[in-house]
N, C-alpha and C positions, 0 to 999 in steps of 0.2 A: 310247592312249586306252581300248580295252576293258580292263576289269579282271577279268572272269570268263568262264567258258566260253560262257555265253549271249550275252554282248555280243560276244565273238570271233566266234561263229557269225553273228550279225546283221551285224556289220562285214564279214565275208567274203562273206555272202550279197549285201549291197548292192554290194560291190566286184565280185564275179564277175558279177552280173546286168548291171551297166553295161559291164564289160570284154568279155564274150562278145558282146554286141550290137555293140560297137565292132569287135571282131576280124572277126565275120562280115561286117559292112559293109566293112571294110578289105580282107579277102580277096576278097570277091566283086566289089566295085566298083573298088577301086584296083589290086589285084595282078592279078586275072583278068578284069576287066571288058572290056578291049578283045578279049581272046582269046575270051571268051564271045560277044561281038557278032559277031566275025569268023567264028566257026564257024557260028553260026545265021543270020547276016545280019540280026539284029534291030536296031532302032534304039536300044534301051535295054538295060541289063543285066537289069533285071526281066523284060522281054519275052524276052530270051535264055534266062533260067532257065526261064520258063514253057514256051517252045518245046522245050527239051531235056527237059522233064518233071521238073525239079527240080535239086537240087545233087547232084553226084556224091559219094557217101560210102558207105564199106563195099562198094564194088562195085555200088551201086544208086543210082538217082536218088530223092532224098527231098525233100519240101517244106522251105522255108526254116525254118518253125517247128520241124520235127523236127531240123534241123541245129543250131539255137540250143539246143534242150533237151538234145540229146546232149552238146554241147560244154559246156554249163552243168554237167551232172552230172559230167562229167570234171574240169572246172576247180574246181568247188566241193569236191569230194572231195580233189583234190590240194592245194588251198589250206588245207583244215583239217588234212590229215595232214602235209604238208611245208611249204608256202609260209609260213603265219604263224608256226608255232613255230621253224622253222629260221632264217627271216629275222631274228627277234628275237634268237636266239642269236648269230647272225653279227654283228648290230649291237652287242651288248653286249661282244663280243670286241674290238671297235675303240673303242667309246665308252662312257664311264661315264655311265649316264642321269641320275645325280644331279648331275654336274658339266658336262654337255653341254647347250647351249641346246636346248629341245624341238624347234625347227624343224629343226635339224641332225640330231638323233637320228631324227626322223621321216623325213628324207631318206635317212638311212643304212638304215632299215628298208625304205623303198620301193626303194632300189637293190638291196638284198639280195633282196627279194621278186622283182623283175624278173629278177635274175641266176639265181634258182633256177627260177622258174615259166616263163620264156620258153623255155629249152632243154627243160624237161619237157613243156610243152604242145605245143611244136613237134615233139617226138618223137611224142607221141600223135597229133597231126594228121598226121604223115607216114605213120602206120599207117592212120588212118581215111579219108584222102583218097588213098591209094596207088592208082595205075592198075592194079588187079588184072587188067583185060582184057588187059594186055600180058604177063601172067605175073609171078611174083615173083622179085626178085633183091635180095639184101641190099645190094649197092652202090647200086642205085637208091633203096632206102629211105634210105640214109645221105646220098646226095646231095640227096634231097628234104628230109630233116632240116636239113641245112646251109643249103639254099636258104630254107627257112621261117624259120630262126633269123636269117638275114641280112635278111629282109623284116620279121620281127616285132620284133626287138630294138629298133631305133630308135623304131619306132611304140610299143612297150610302154613304153619308158623315158619318152619325152616325154609321152604321154598320161597315164601314171600319176603322173608327177611334177608336171605343170602343170594337168591337167584333172580326171582321175578322182578321185585321192586327195583334193585339196582339197574337191571336191564331196561325196565320201563322208564325210569328216570333218565337214562342215557338216550333212549329213543325220543323222549319228550324234549329233552335239551336240544337234540338235533332239530326236531321239528319246529320248535319255537325259539331258535337261536337268536333271531332278530329282536323278538319281543324281550327275551332275557337280557340281550346286550343293552337294550334301551333302559331296562330297569336298573342295571348295574351302572350305567353312565349318568342317569338322572340325578342321583344324590350328588355326584361329583360336580355336575353342571350347576346345581343349585347352591353349593357351597363356594364355587369359584366367583 
């Protein structure tokens, strides 16, 4: 759908903004929620995070808003540099966009994006959430990376395919409705 660099940046911005919030929620509440409550004895995950002084990141405890901001910066940069361009290239190696139904081609792009971004962001997360208080060991880092990929990949695939990307495409179509209308009218005007 995006046709120029500005539109790609807006599309990536909306996608990453929603995705990072979803992942922080997933990581804190679903994956680590019971552990956080058990460690602190709190009745809720939010209270557990408050009691421990924030979310453990980079060897320190940071507020949730800082965690979201840091993850957003990493994810947005990675999406612009690697995710969007490489996923499109991978999709056109398998499907011809002119002869493939648009929904199928968009699904191929989503699958390629998840296949690239999930391991990359999980690797970054394994560094930023590494338990540095235990000392550093490369095997622990690799084990954490594999664990994060196992948790994140199914979540990434299903949320991107069925919730996030359909919503982002709807928002994008609303924001760029004039440009999209010009694109659909242009071939008609040229043939008339």
